[in-house]
Chimera marker file (.cmm) of the C-alpha trace (Angstrom):
<marker_set name="trace">
<marker id="1" x="106.210" y="87.958" z="80.095" r="1" g="1" b="0" radius="0.5"/>
<marker id="2" x="107.161" y="84.581" z="78.687" r="1" g="1" b="0" radius="0.5"/>
<marker id="3" x="105.687" y="81.331" z="79.913" r="1" g="1" b="0" radius="0.5"/>
<marker id="4" x="108.872" y="80.746" z="81.906" r="1" g="1" b="0" radius="0.5"/>
<marker id="5" x="108.876" y="84.181" z="83.539" r="1" g="1" b="0" radius="0.5"/>
<marker id="6" x="107.336" y="84.182" z="87.002" r="1" g="1" b="0" radius="0.5"/>
<marker id="7" x="105.343" y="86.973" z="88.578" r="1" g="1" b="0" radius="0.5"/>
<marker id="8" x="108.275" y="87.695" z="90.917" r="1" g="1" b="0" radius="0.5"/>
<marker id="9" x="110.661" y="87.944" z="87.966" r="1" g="1" b="0" radius="0.5"/>
<marker id="10" x="108.259" y="90.354" z="86.266" r="1" g="1" b="0" radius="0.5"/>
<marker id="11" x="108.126" y="92.558" z="89.378" r="1" g="1" b="0" radius="0.5"/>
<marker id="12" x="111.906" y="92.410" z="89.758" r="1" g="1" b="0" radius="0.5"/>
<marker id="13" x="112.268" y="93.533" z="86.132" r="1" g="1" b="0" radius="0.5"/>
<marker id="14" x="109.982" y="96.502" z="86.864" r="1" g="1" b="0" radius="0.5"/>
<marker id="15" x="112.156" y="97.579" z="89.795" r="1" g="1" b="0" radius="0.5"/>
<marker id="16" x="115.267" y="97.238" z="87.630" r="1" g="1" b="0" radius="0.5"/>
<marker id="17" x="113.614" y="99.409" z="84.955" r="1" g="1" b="0" radius="0.5"/>
<marker id="18" x="112.689" y="102.010" z="87.590" r="1" g="1" b="0" radius="0.5"/>
<marker id="19" x="116.306" y="102.064" z="88.751" r="1" g="1" b="0" radius="0.5"/>
<marker id="20" x="117.558" y="102.850" z="85.258" r="1" g="1" b="0" radius="0.5"/>
<marker id="21" x="114.747" y="105.350" z="84.562" r="1" g="1" b="0" radius="0.5"/>
<marker id="22" x="113.054" y="103.193" z="81.915" r="1" g="1" b="0" radius="0.5"/>
<marker id="23" x="109.433" y="104.068" z="82.669" r="1" g="1" b="0" radius="0.5"/>
<marker id="24" x="108.370" y="102.946" z="79.179" r="1" g="1" b="0" radius="0.5"/>
<marker id="25" x="109.426" y="99.389" z="80.063" r="1" g="1" b="0" radius="0.5"/>
<marker id="26" x="107.125" y="99.503" z="83.097" r="1" g="1" b="0" radius="0.5"/>
<marker id="27" x="104.170" y="100.995" z="81.200" r="1" g="1" b="0" radius="0.5"/>
<marker id="28" x="104.381" y="98.278" z="78.529" r="1" g="1" b="0" radius="0.5"/>
<marker id="29" x="103.851" y="95.670" z="81.233" r="1" g="1" b="0" radius="0.5"/>
<marker id="30" x="100.580" y="97.093" z="82.592" r="1" g="1" b="0" radius="0.5"/>
<marker id="31" x="97.087" y="96.040" z="81.547" r="1" g="1" b="0" radius="0.5"/>
<marker id="32" x="94.987" y="98.715" z="79.794" r="1" g="1" b="0" radius="0.5"/>
<marker id="33" x="92.780" y="99.036" z="82.895" r="1" g="1" b="0" radius="0.5"/>
<marker id="34" x="95.529" y="98.674" z="85.499" r="1" g="1" b="0" radius="0.5"/>
<marker id="35" x="94.674" y="100.229" z="88.867" r="1" g="1" b="0" radius="0.5"/>
<marker id="36" x="97.607" y="102.270" z="90.280" r="1" g="1" b="0" radius="0.5"/>
<marker id="37" x="96.960" y="103.375" z="93.861" r="1" g="1" b="0" radius="0.5"/>
<marker id="38" x="98.887" y="105.701" z="96.191" r="1" g="1" b="0" radius="0.5"/>
<marker id="39" x="97.376" y="106.489" z="99.622" r="1" g="1" b="0" radius="0.5"/>
<marker id="40" x="97.620" y="109.755" z="101.442" r="1" g="1" b="0" radius="0.5"/>
<marker id="41" x="95.299" y="112.714" z="101.512" r="1" g="1" b="0" radius="0.5"/>
<marker id="42" x="97.575" y="115.720" z="101.560" r="1" g="1" b="0" radius="0.5"/>
<marker id="43" x="100.405" y="113.858" z="99.821" r="1" g="1" b="0" radius="0.5"/>
<marker id="44" x="101.218" y="115.311" z="96.389" r="1" g="1" b="0" radius="0.5"/>
<marker id="45" x="101.238" y="111.905" z="94.668" r="1" g="1" b="0" radius="0.5"/>
<marker id="46" x="98.289" y="110.424" z="96.531" r="1" g="1" b="0" radius="0.5"/>
<marker id="47" x="95.394" y="109.196" z="94.452" r="1" g="1" b="0" radius="0.5"/>
<marker id="48" x="94.072" y="106.616" z="92.059" r="1" g="1" b="0" radius="0.5"/>
<marker id="49" x="95.525" y="106.319" z="88.574" r="1" g="1" b="0" radius="0.5"/>
<marker id="50" x="94.180" y="104.095" z="85.782" r="1" g="1" b="0" radius="0.5"/>
<marker id="51" x="95.962" y="102.268" z="82.994" r="1" g="1" b="0" radius="0.5"/>
<marker id="52" x="99.384" y="102.952" z="81.526" r="1" g="1" b="0" radius="0.5"/>
<marker id="53" x="98.398" y="106.588" z="80.978" r="1" g="1" b="0" radius="0.5"/>
<marker id="54" x="97.549" y="107.015" z="84.652" r="1" g="1" b="0" radius="0.5"/>
<marker id="55" x="100.749" y="105.298" z="85.748" r="1" g="1" b="0" radius="0.5"/>
<marker id="56" x="102.685" y="107.566" z="83.363" r="1" g="1" b="0" radius="0.5"/>
<marker id="57" x="101.086" y="110.567" z="85.085" r="1" g="1" b="0" radius="0.5"/>
<marker id="58" x="102.139" y="109.175" z="88.476" r="1" g="1" b="0" radius="0.5"/>
<marker id="59" x="105.745" y="108.733" z="87.307" r="1" g="1" b="0" radius="0.5"/>
<marker id="60" x="105.740" y="112.236" z="85.776" r="1" g="1" b="0" radius="0.5"/>
<marker id="61" x="104.604" y="113.731" z="89.102" r="1" g="1" b="0" radius="0.5"/>
<marker id="62" x="107.117" y="111.615" z="91.005" r="1" g="1" b="0" radius="0.5"/>
<marker id="63" x="109.987" y="112.821" z="88.807" r="1" g="1" b="0" radius="0.5"/>
<marker id="64" x="108.862" y="116.465" z="89.035" r="1" g="1" b="0" radius="0.5"/>
<marker id="65" x="108.414" y="116.485" z="92.804" r="1" g="1" b="0" radius="0.5"/>
<marker id="66" x="110.915" y="114.019" z="94.291" r="1" g="1" b="0" radius="0.5"/>
<marker id="67" x="114.518" y="112.997" z="93.789" r="1" g="1" b="0" radius="0.5"/>
<marker id="68" x="114.949" y="109.373" z="94.790" r="1" g="1" b="0" radius="0.5"/>
<marker id="69" x="118.037" y="109.003" z="96.997" r="1" g="1" b="0" radius="0.5"/>
<marker id="70" x="117.561" y="105.355" z="97.952" r="1" g="1" b="0" radius="0.5"/>
<marker id="71" x="115.141" y="102.776" z="96.639" r="1" g="1" b="0" radius="0.5"/>
<marker id="72" x="115.673" y="99.283" z="97.965" r="1" g="1" b="0" radius="0.5"/>
<marker id="73" x="113.268" y="96.429" z="97.294" r="1" g="1" b="0" radius="0.5"/>
<marker id="74" x="113.904" y="93.715" z="99.863" r="1" g="1" b="0" radius="0.5"/>
<marker id="75" x="111.760" y="90.680" z="100.525" r="1" g="1" b="0" radius="0.5"/>
<marker id="76" x="109.349" y="89.191" z="97.976" r="1" g="1" b="0" radius="0.5"/>
<marker id="77" x="106.270" y="87.163" z="98.919" r="1" g="1" b="0" radius="0.5"/>
<marker id="78" x="103.878" y="85.486" z="96.505" r="1" g="1" b="0" radius="0.5"/>
<marker id="79" x="100.392" y="84.066" z="96.576" r="1" g="1" b="0" radius="0.5"/>
<marker id="80" x="99.880" y="82.584" z="93.128" r="1" g="1" b="0" radius="0.5"/>
<marker id="81" x="100.161" y="85.642" z="90.848" r="1" g="1" b="0" radius="0.5"/>
<marker id="82" x="100.062" y="88.274" z="93.598" r="1" g="1" b="0" radius="0.5"/>
<marker id="83" x="103.440" y="89.621" z="94.654" r="1" g="1" b="0" radius="0.5"/>
<marker id="84" x="104.092" y="91.627" z="97.832" r="1" g="1" b="0" radius="0.5"/>
<marker id="85" x="107.444" y="93.354" z="98.164" r="1" g="1" b="0" radius="0.5"/>
<marker id="86" x="108.835" y="94.934" z="101.330" r="1" g="1" b="0" radius="0.5"/>
<marker id="87" x="111.445" y="97.630" z="100.950" r="1" g="1" b="0" radius="0.5"/>
<marker id="88" x="112.833" y="101.023" z="101.911" r="1" g="1" b="0" radius="0.5"/>
<marker id="89" x="113.125" y="104.379" z="100.190" r="1" g="1" b="0" radius="0.5"/>
<marker id="90" x="114.427" y="107.850" z="100.841" r="1" g="1" b="0" radius="0.5"/>
<marker id="91" x="113.735" y="110.914" z="98.725" r="1" g="1" b="0" radius="0.5"/>
<marker id="92" x="114.467" y="114.635" z="98.604" r="1" g="1" b="0" radius="0.5"/>
<marker id="93" x="111.512" y="116.864" z="97.826" r="1" g="1" b="0" radius="0.5"/>
<marker id="94" x="112.538" y="119.185" z="95.007" r="1" g="1" b="0" radius="0.5"/>
<marker id="95" x="110.405" y="122.177" z="96.068" r="1" g="1" b="0" radius="0.5"/>
<marker id="96" x="111.471" y="122.209" z="99.725" r="1" g="1" b="0" radius="0.5"/>
<marker id="97" x="114.827" y="120.428" z="99.814" r="1" g="1" b="0" radius="0.5"/>
<marker id="98" x="113.518" y="118.339" z="102.722" r="1" g="1" b="0" radius="0.5"/>
<marker id="99" x="114.076" y="114.602" z="102.882" r="1" g="1" b="0" radius="0.5"/>
<marker id="100" x="111.650" y="111.834" z="103.769" r="1" g="1" b="0" radius="0.5"/>
<marker id="101" x="112.201" y="108.133" z="104.264" r="1" g="1" b="0" radius="0.5"/>
<marker id="102" x="109.979" y="105.157" z="104.873" r="1" g="1" b="0" radius="0.5"/>
<marker id="103" x="109.784" y="101.411" z="104.811" r="1" g="1" b="0" radius="0.5"/>
<marker id="104" x="107.133" y="100.324" z="102.330" r="1" g="1" b="0" radius="0.5"/>
<marker id="105" x="105.045" y="97.415" z="101.105" r="1" g="1" b="0" radius="0.5"/>
<marker id="106" x="104.007" y="97.231" z="97.463" r="1" g="1" b="0" radius="0.5"/>
<marker id="107" x="101.342" y="94.855" z="96.204" r="1" g="1" b="0" radius="0.5"/>
<marker id="108" x="101.271" y="93.767" z="92.555" r="1" g="1" b="0" radius="0.5"/>
<marker id="109" x="98.521" y="91.676" z="90.980" r="1" g="1" b="0" radius="0.5"/>
<marker id="110" x="99.677" y="89.941" z="87.801" r="1" g="1" b="0" radius="0.5"/>
<marker id="111" x="97.148" y="88.702" z="85.223" r="1" g="1" b="0" radius="0.5"/>
<marker id="112" x="98.226" y="87.004" z="82.004" r="1" g="1" b="0" radius="0.5"/>
<marker id="113" x="101.780" y="88.239" z="82.407" r="1" g="1" b="0" radius="0.5"/>
<marker id="114" x="100.974" y="91.904" z="83.031" r="1" g="1" b="0" radius="0.5"/>
<marker id="115" x="100.364" y="93.998" z="86.138" r="1" g="1" b="0" radius="0.5"/>
<marker id="116" x="96.644" y="94.599" z="86.589" r="1" g="1" b="0" radius="0.5"/>
<marker id="117" x="96.931" y="96.463" z="89.880" r="1" g="1" b="0" radius="0.5"/>
<marker id="118" x="99.586" y="98.048" z="92.048" r="1" g="1" b="0" radius="0.5"/>
<marker id="119" x="99.332" y="99.696" z="95.427" r="1" g="1" b="0" radius="0.5"/>
<marker id="120" x="101.912" y="101.044" z="97.803" r="1" g="1" b="0" radius="0.5"/>
<marker id="121" x="101.748" y="101.415" z="101.572" r="1" g="1" b="0" radius="0.5"/>
<marker id="122" x="104.235" y="103.653" z="103.378" r="1" g="1" b="0" radius="0.5"/>
<marker id="123" x="104.543" y="106.598" z="105.787" r="1" g="1" b="0" radius="0.5"/>
<marker id="124" x="102.614" y="109.100" z="103.686" r="1" g="1" b="0" radius="0.5"/>
<marker id="125" x="102.622" y="111.635" z="106.532" r="1" g="1" b="0" radius="0.5"/>
<marker id="126" x="106.426" y="111.818" z="106.454" r="1" g="1" b="0" radius="0.5"/>
<marker id="127" x="106.283" y="112.587" z="102.731" r="1" g="1" b="0" radius="0.5"/>
<marker id="128" x="103.386" y="115.029" z="103.048" r="1" g="1" b="0" radius="0.5"/>
<marker id="129" x="105.309" y="116.870" z="105.778" r="1" g="1" b="0" radius="0.5"/>
<marker id="130" x="108.443" y="117.035" z="103.612" r="1" g="1" b="0" radius="0.5"/>
<marker id="131" x="106.363" y="118.590" z="100.823" r="1" g="1" b="0" radius="0.5"/>
<marker id="132" x="105.123" y="121.375" z="103.127" r="1" g="1" b="0" radius="0.5"/>
<marker id="133" x="107.090" y="124.651" z="102.913" r="1" g="1" b="0" radius="0.5"/>
<link id1="1" id2="2" r="1" g="1" b="0" radius="0.2"/>
<link id1="2" id2="3" r="1" g="1" b="0" radius="0.2"/>
<link id1="3" id2="4" r="1" g="1" b="0" radius="0.2"/>
<link id1="4" id2="5" r="1" g="1" b="0" radius="0.2"/>
<link id1="5" id2="6" r="1" g="1" b="0" radius="0.2"/>
<link id1="6" id2="7" r="1" g="1" b="0" radius="0.2"/>
<link id1="7" id2="8" r="1" g="1" b="0" radius="0.2"/>
<link id1="8" id2="9" r="1" g="1" b="0" radius="0.2"/>
<link id1="9" id2="10" r="1" g="1" b="0" radius="0.2"/>
<link id1="10" id2="11" r="1" g="1" b="0" radius="0.2"/>
<link id1="11" id2="12" r="1" g="1" b="0" radius="0.2"/>
<link id1="12" id2="13" r="1" g="1" b="0" radius="0.2"/>
<link id1="13" id2="14" r="1" g="1" b="0" radius="0.2"/>
<link id1="14" id2="15" r="1" g="1" b="0" radius="0.2"/>
<link id1="15" id2="16" r="1" g="1" b="0" radius="0.2"/>
<link id1="16" id2="17" r="1" g="1" b="0" radius="0.2"/>
<link id1="17" id2="18" r="1" g="1" b="0" radius="0.2"/>
<link id1="18" id2="19" r="1" g="1" b="0" radius="0.2"/>
<link id1="19" id2="20" r="1" g="1" b="0" radius="0.2"/>
<link id1="20" id2="21" r="1" g="1" b="0" radius="0.2"/>
<link id1="21" id2="22" r="1" g="1" b="0" radius="0.2"/>
<link id1="22" id2="23" r="1" g="1" b="0" radius="0.2"/>
<link id1="23" id2="24" r="1" g="1" b="0" radius="0.2"/>
<link id1="24" id2="25" r="1" g="1" b="0" radius="0.2"/>
<link id1="25" id2="26" r="1" g="1" b="0" radius="0.2"/>
<link id1="26" id2="27" r="1" g="1" b="0" radius="0.2"/>
<link id1="27" id2="28" r="1" g="1" b="0" radius="0.2"/>
<link id1="28" id2="29" r="1" g="1" b="0" radius="0.2"/>
<link id1="29" id2="30" r="1" g="1" b="0" radius="0.2"/>
<link id1="30" id2="31" r="1" g="1" b="0" radius="0.2"/>
<link id1="31" id2="32" r="1" g="1" b="0" radius="0.2"/>
<link id1="32" id2="33" r="1" g="1" b="0" radius="0.2"/>
<link id1="33" id2="34" r="1" g="1" b="0" radius="0.2"/>
<link id1="34" id2="35" r="1" g="1" b="0" radius="0.2"/>
<link id1="35" id2="36" r="1" g="1" b="0" radius="0.2"/>
<link id1="36" id2="37" r="1" g="1" b="0" radius="0.2"/>
<link id1="37" id2="38" r="1" g="1" b="0" radius="0.2"/>
<link id1="38" id2="39" r="1" g="1" b="0" radius="0.2"/>
<link id1="39" id2="40" r="1" g="1" b="0" radius="0.2"/>
<link id1="40" id2="41" r="1" g="1" b="0" radius="0.2"/>
<link id1="41" id2="42" r="1" g="1" b="0" radius="0.2"/>
<link id1="42" id2="43" r="1" g="1" b="0" radius="0.2"/>
<link id1="43" id2="44" r="1" g="1" b="0" radius="0.2"/>
<link id1="44" id2="45" r="1" g="1" b="0" radius="0.2"/>
<link id1="45" id2="46" r="1" g="1" b="0" radius="0.2"/>
<link id1="46" id2="47" r="1" g="1" b="0" radius="0.2"/>
<link id1="47" id2="48" r="1" g="1" b="0" radius="0.2"/>
<link id1="48" id2="49" r="1" g="1" b="0" radius="0.2"/>
<link id1="49" id2="50" r="1" g="1" b="0" radius="0.2"/>
<link id1="50" id2="51" r="1" g="1" b="0" radius="0.2"/>
<link id1="51" id2="52" r="1" g="1" b="0" radius="0.2"/>
<link id1="52" id2="53" r="1" g="1" b="0" radius="0.2"/>
<link id1="53" id2="54" r="1" g="1" b="0" radius="0.2"/>
<link id1="54" id2="55" r="1" g="1" b="0" radius="0.2"/>
<link id1="55" id2="56" r="1" g="1" b="0" radius="0.2"/>
<link id1="56" id2="57" r="1" g="1" b="0" radius="0.2"/>
<link id1="57" id2="58" r="1" g="1" b="0" radius="0.2"/>
<link id1="58" id2="59" r="1" g="1" b="0" radius="0.2"/>
<link id1="59" id2="60" r="1" g="1" b="0" radius="0.2"/>
<link id1="60" id2="61" r="1" g="1" b="0" radius="0.2"/>
<link id1="61" id2="62" r="1" g="1" b="0" radius="0.2"/>
<link id1="62" id2="63" r="1" g="1" b="0" radius="0.2"/>
<link id1="63" id2="64" r="1" g="1" b="0" radius="0.2"/>
<link id1="64" id2="65" r="1" g="1" b="0" radius="0.2"/>
<link id1="65" id2="66" r="1" g="1" b="0" radius="0.2"/>
<link id1="66" id2="67" r="1" g="1" b="0" radius="0.2"/>
<link id1="67" id2="68" r="1" g="1" b="0" radius="0.2"/>
<link id1="68" id2="69" r="1" g="1" b="0" radius="0.2"/>
<link id1="69" id2="70" r="1" g="1" b="0" radius="0.2"/>
<link id1="70" id2="71" r="1" g="1" b="0" radius="0.2"/>
<link id1="71" id2="72" r="1" g="1" b="0" radius="0.2"/>
<link id1="72" id2="73" r="1" g="1" b="0" radius="0.2"/>
<link id1="73" id2="74" r="1" g="1" b="0" radius="0.2"/>
<link id1="74" id2="75" r="1" g="1" b="0" radius="0.2"/>
<link id1="75" id2="76" r="1" g="1" b="0" radius="0.2"/>
<link id1="76" id2="77" r="1" g="1" b="0" radius="0.2"/>
<link id1="77" id2="78" r="1" g="1" b="0" radius="0.2"/>
<link id1="78" id2="79" r="1" g="1" b="0" radius="0.2"/>
<link id1="79" id2="80" r="1" g="1" b="0" radius="0.2"/>
<link id1="80" id2="81" r="1" g="1" b="0" radius="0.2"/>
<link id1="81" id2="82" r="1" g="1" b="0" radius="0.2"/>
<link id1="82" id2="83" r="1" g="1" b="0" radius="0.2"/>
<link id1="83" id2="84" r="1" g="1" b="0" radius="0.2"/>
<link id1="84" id2="85" r="1" g="1" b="0" radius="0.2"/>
<link id1="85" id2="86" r="1" g="1" b="0" radius="0.2"/>
<link id1="86" id2="87" r="1" g="1" b="0" radius="0.2"/>
<link id1="87" id2="88" r="1" g="1" b="0" radius="0.2"/>
<link id1="88" id2="89" r="1" g="1" b="0" radius="0.2"/>
<link id1="89" id2="90" r="1" g="1" b="0" radius="0.2"/>
<link id1="90" id2="91" r="1" g="1" b="0" radius="0.2"/>
<link id1="91" id2="92" r="1" g="1" b="0" radius="0.2"/>
<link id1="92" id2="93" r="1" g="1" b="0" radius="0.2"/>
<link id1="93" id2="94" r="1" g="1" b="0" radius="0.2"/>
<link id1="94" id2="95" r="1" g="1" b="0" radius="0.2"/>
<link id1="95" id2="96" r="1" g="1" b="0" radius="0.2"/>
<link id1="96" id2="97" r="1" g="1" b="0" radius="0.2"/>
<link id1="97" id2="98" r="1" g="1" b="0" radius="0.2"/>
<link id1="98" id2="99" r="1" g="1" b="0" radius="0.2"/>
<link id1="99" id2="100" r="1" g="1" b="0" radius="0.2"/>
<link id1="100" id2="101" r="1" g="1" b="0" radius="0.2"/>
<link id1="101" id2="102" r="1" g="1" b="0" radius="0.2"/>
<link id1="102" id2="103" r="1" g="1" b="0" radius="0.2"/>
<link id1="103" id2="104" r="1" g="1" b="0" radius="0.2"/>
<link id1="104" id2="105" r="1" g="1" b="0" radius="0.2"/>
<link id1="105" id2="106" r="1" g="1" b="0" radius="0.2"/>
<link id1="106" id2="107" r="1" g="1" b="0" radius="0.2"/>
<link id1="107" id2="108" r="1" g="1" b="0" radius="0.2"/>
<link id1="108" id2="109" r="1" g="1" b="0" radius="0.2"/>
<link id1="109" id2="110" r="1" g="1" b="0" radius="0.2"/>
<link id1="110" id2="111" r="1" g="1" b="0" radius="0.2"/>
<link id1="111" id2="112" r="1" g="1" b="0" radius="0.2"/>
<link id1="112" id2="113" r="1" g="1" b="0" radius="0.2"/>
<link id1="113" id2="114" r="1" g="1" b="0" radius="0.2"/>
<link id1="114" id2="115" r="1" g="1" b="0" radius="0.2"/>
<link id1="115" id2="116" r="1" g="1" b="0" radius="0.2"/>
<link id1="116" id2="117" r="1" g="1" b="0" radius="0.2"/>
<link id1="117" id2="118" r="1" g="1" b="0" radius="0.2"/>
<link id1="118" id2="119" r="1" g="1" b="0" radius="0.2"/>
<link id1="119" id2="120" r="1" g="1" b="0" radius="0.2"/>
<link id1="120" id2="121" r="1" g="1" b="0" radius="0.2"/>
<link id1="121" id2="122" r="1" g="1" b="0" radius="0.2"/>
<link id1="122" id2="123" r="1" g="1" b="0" radius="0.2"/>
<link id1="123" id2="124" r="1" g="1" b="0" radius="0.2"/>
<link id1="124" id2="125" r="1" g="1" b="0" radius="0.2"/>
<link id1="125" id2="126" r="1" g="1" b="0" radius="0.2"/>
<link id1="126" id2="127" r="1" g="1" b="0" radius="0.2"/>
<link id1="127" id2="128" r="1" g="1" b="0" radius="0.2"/>
<link id1="128" id2="129" r="1" g="1" b="0" radius="0.2"/>
<link id1="129" id2="130" r="1" g="1" b="0" radius="0.2"/>
<link id1="130" id2="131" r="1" g="1" b="0" radius="0.2"/>
<link id1="131" id2="132" r="1" g="1" b="0" radius="0.2"/>
<link id1="132" id2="133" r="1" g="1" b="0" radius="0.2"/>
</marker_set>
């Protein structure tokens, strides 16, 4: 991130990279100890991941288990270097063929131009149910 790049612009660039499947771009913009958090006991992707390696594992699982049909970041809110994004997504679960959709909120903490933590908040039960045979 350059000195003229804002935290919101960084987060927007991460969403753009996700849209084009450039996970490497995202991983390069995480701190070595980045906390990557997905709620949901019983949800296949739920758990805590650490650093770029942990985030890479999350993205690997996501790609293996879900086909993203819609992914729409919407509103951005900032508090200094923290960025909260509200959006919507819809996915098809590869193993079951079922679909799930949810509005979401993602929280990014940016430190020295890199993401030091990320968490997502969405209807994990809808996704856990779609994963069930």
